[in-house]
C-alpha positions as CSV (number, residue, x, y, z in Angstrom):
1,M,18.9,-6.6,3.3
2,I,18.6,-3.3,5.2
3,K,18.0,-0.4,2.8
4,K,20.0,2.7,3.3
5,S,17.6,5.6,4.0
6,Y,18.7,9.2,3.8
7,T,15.9,11.5,5.0
8,V,15.6,15.1,6.3
9,Q,14.2,15.1,9.8
10,M,11.3,17.4,10.5
11,S,12.4,20.6,12.2
12,Y,9.3,21.0,14.4
13,D,7.4,19.1,17.0
14,V,4.7,16.9,15.5
15,T,1.3,17.6,17.0
16,V,-1.3,15.0,17.8
17,A,-3.4,16.3,14.9
18,E,-0.5,15.9,12.5
19,K,0.0,12.3,13.6
20,D,-3.6,11.6,13.0
21,Y,-3.4,13.0,9.5
22,A,-0.2,10.9,9.0
23,Q,-2.1,7.7,9.9
24,K,-4.9,8.7,7.5
25,A,-2.4,9.5,4.8
26,I,-0.8,6.0,5.1
27,I,-4.2,4.3,5.0
28,C,-5.1,6.4,1.9
29,F,-1.9,5.7,0.1
30,K,-1.9,2.0,0.8
31,Y,-5.5,1.6,-0.3
32,S,-4.8,3.6,-3.5
33,N,-2.0,1.1,-4.2
34,K,-4.5,-1.7,-4.0
35,L,-6.7,0.1,-6.5
36,L,-3.8,0.7,-8.8
37,K,-2.8,-2.9,-8.7
38,K,-6.3,-3.9,-9.5
39,A,-6.3,-1.6,-12.5
40,S,-2.9,-2.9,-13.6
41,D,-3.8,-6.6,-13.2
42,H,-7.0,-6.1,-15.2
43,L,-4.8,-5.1,-18.2
44,D,-3.2,-8.5,-18.2
45,I,-6.4,-10.0,-19.7
46,M,-5.9,-8.3,-23.0
47,K,-2.1,-8.1,-22.9
48,N,-1.7,-11.9,-22.4
49,S,-4.3,-12.7,-25.0
50,F,-2.6,-10.6,-27.7
51,K,0.9,-11.7,-26.7
52,D,-0.2,-15.3,-27.2
53,N,-1.8,-14.4,-30.5
54,P,0.1,-11.5,-32.0
55,E,-1.2,-12.3,-35.5
56,V,-4.8,-12.3,-34.6
57,P,-6.9,-11.5,-37.7
58,T,-8.6,-8.1,-37.9
59,A,-11.8,-9.9,-38.7
60,D,-11.7,-11.7,-35.4
61,I,-11.1,-8.4,-33.5
62,M,-14.0,-6.8,-35.3
63,K,-16.3,-9.7,-34.3
64,A,-15.3,-9.2,-30.7
65,R,-15.5,-5.4,-30.8
66,A,-18.4,-5.1,-28.4
67,A,-16.6,-7.2,-25.7
68,I,-13.3,-5.3,-26.4
69,R,-15.0,-2.0,-25.9
70,R,-16.6,-3.2,-22.6
71,Y,-13.1,-4.2,-21.5
72,R,-11.9,-0.7,-22.5
73,D,-14.7,0.9,-20.4
74,Q,-13.9,-1.2,-17.4
75,S,-10.2,-0.3,-17.7
76,V,-11.1,3.4,-17.7
77,D,-13.3,2.9,-14.6
78,N,-10.5,1.1,-12.7
79,F,-8.0,4.0,-13.3
80,N,-10.6,6.6,-12.5
81,E,-11.3,4.9,-9.2
82,F,-7.6,5.0,-8.4
83,K,-7.3,8.6,-9.5
84,K,-10.1,9.7,-7.2
85,L,-8.4,8.2,-4.2
86,A,-5.0,9.6,-5.3
87,F,-6.6,13.0,-5.2
88,K,-7.8,12.4,-1.6
89,C,-4.2,11.3,-0.6
90,V,-2.9,14.6,-1.9
91,R,-5.5,16.5,0.0
92,V,-4.5,14.8,3.3
93,M,-0.8,15.5,2.6
94,Q,-1.6,19.2,2.4
95,N,-1.7,19.2,6.2
96,F,2.1,19.0,6.1
97,G,2.7,22.1,4.0
98,S,5.6,23.2,6.2
99,D,7.7,20.1,5.5
100,T,9.7,20.7,2.3
101,Q,10.5,17.0,1.9
102,I,6.8,16.0,1.9
103,I,6.1,18.8,-0.6
104,K,8.7,17.3,-3.0
105,L,7.3,13.8,-2.5
106,V,3.7,15.0,-3.2
107,K,4.9,16.8,-6.4
108,S,6.6,13.6,-7.6
109,Y,3.4,11.7,-6.9
110,I,1.2,14.2,-8.7
111,S,3.6,14.2,-11.7
112,S,3.6,10.4,-11.8
113,V,-0.2,10.1,-11.7
114,D,-0.4,12.8,-14.5
115,D,2.0,10.8,-16.6
116,L,0.0,7.6,-16.0
117,E,-3.2,9.3,-17.0
118,K,-1.6,10.4,-20.3
119,S,-0.5,6.8,-21.0
120,V,-4.0,5.5,-20.2
121,N,-5.6,8.0,-22.6
122,K,-3.2,6.9,-25.4
123,F,-4.2,3.3,-24.7
124,I,-7.9,4.2,-24.9
125,D,-7.3,6.0,-28.2
126,L,-6.0,2.8,-29.7
127,F,-9.5,1.4,-29.6
128,N,-10.5,3.8,-32.3
129,E,-8.2,1.8,-34.6
130,L,-9.6,-1.8,-34.2
131,Q,-9.1,-2.4,-37.9
132,S,-5.4,-1.6,-37.8
133,K,-3.1,-4.5,-38.5
134,E,-0.8,-3.2,-35.7
135,F,-3.7,-3.0,-33.2
136,A,-2.7,-6.1,-31.1
137,K,1.0,-5.1,-31.1
138,N,0.3,-1.5,-30.2
139,V,-2.0,-2.5,-27.3
140,V,0.6,-4.9,-25.8
141,T,3.3,-2.1,-26.0
142,S,0.9,0.4,-24.5
143,I,-0.2,-1.9,-21.6
144,E,3.4,-2.7,-20.8
145,D,4.2,1.0,-20.6
146,I,1.2,1.6,-18.3
147,Q,2.1,-1.3,-16.0
148,K,5.7,-0.1,-15.7
149,Q,4.4,3.3,-14.6
150,C,2.1,1.6,-12.1
151,D,5.1,-0.2,-10.6
152,E,7.0,3.1,-10.3
153,I,4.0,4.7,-8.5
154,N,3.8,1.7,-6.2
155,N,7.5,2.0,-5.3
156,L,7.1,5.8,-4.8
157,I,4.3,5.2,-2.3
158,E,5.8,2.3,-0.4
159,D,9.6,3.1,-0.5
160,R,9.5,6.9,-0.2
161,I,6.1,8.4,0.8
162,V,4.9,5.9,3.4
163,E,8.4,5.3,4.7
164,Y,9.0,9.0,5.2
165,I,5.7,9.5,7.0
166,Q,6.5,6.6,9.3
167,S,10.1,7.6,10.1
168,N,9.7,11.4,10.3
169,V,6.1,12.1,11.3
170,L,5.1,9.0,13.3
171,A,8.7,8.4,14.3
172,S,8.4,4.6,13.7
173,S,11.6,2.7,13.3
174,W,13.0,-0.8,13.7
175,V,13.6,0.0,17.4
176,D,9.8,0.4,17.8
177,T,9.2,-2.9,16.1
178,I,11.7,-4.7,18.4
179,G,10.2,-2.9,21.4
180,N,6.7,-4.1,20.5
181,D,7.9,-7.6,19.9
182,L,9.6,-7.7,23.3
183,K,6.5,-6.3,25.0
184,M,4.4,-9.0,23.4
185,K,6.8,-11.7,24.6
186,I,6.8,-10.3,28.1
187,E,3.0,-10.2,28.2
188,K,2.9,-13.8,27.0
189,K,5.2,-14.9,29.8
190,R,3.5,-12.8,32.5
191,P,0.6,-15.3,33.2
192,L,3.1,-18.1,33.8
193,I,5.0,-15.9,36.3
194,L,1.8,-15.0,38.1
195,E,0.7,-18.6,38.2
196,L,4.0,-19.6,39.9
197,F,3.5,-16.8,42.5
198,N,0.0,-17.9,43.1
199,R,1.1,-21.5,43.5
200,R,3.7,-20.4,46.0
201,D,1.1,-18.4,47.9
202,E,-1.2,-21.3,48.0
203,Q,1.6,-23.6,49.3
204,L,2.4,-21.1,52.1
205,V,-1.3,-20.9,53.1
206,D,-1.6,-24.7,53.1
207,A,1.6,-24.9,55.2
208,I,0.3,-22.3,57.7
209,K,-3.0,-24.1,58.0
210,E,-1.3,-27.5,58.5
211,R,1.0,-26.0,61.2
212,G,-2.0,-24.5,62.9
213,N,-3.8,-27.8,63.0
214,N,-0.7,-29.5,64.4
215,I,-0.5,-27.0,67.2
216,Q,-4.1,-27.3,68.0
217,G,-3.8,-31.1,68.0
């Protein structure tokens, strides 16, 4: 299914430097998405455990508190790793300050990351209440909220930011894709065509030689 895309075309010529920044921005955003997915997937460990055992006794949680806190610390590290790269992405995008659409997209991105950070901090605060009977339930709810926000950020990056950069800065479209595919097919066929011409030339040379030998004989 082809998605409908309504974008505002950039009103100025894109320089070579800006195209270079655009490439760097796409790489940065795509890698940040991988880090975000890593952080989100890590939360499945605790979410699935508590979902499968919603009535886990508080005594069992307290016995495992050291491992639970190590898990919390790793979760924090994962999201901090993502946030550092997210900041670099924003820095790269500042090179397109004259494009109002990019400014809007960056503001949405910053706002989404800020909201995610708030949700992660709430999740971390829950670990101060290990003895609460609602701990398992609250953790599952909190993780599901965080993962939902992660999905929204992923969609913002892939469907809006990266797509806009490709279409309006790098001017990439389905036409370019088809053009590249055709070029590849032509290049693949070219050796066969050359081979046929070479064979024809060899046959002509052989025929000329044979004719010359006949004349001499």
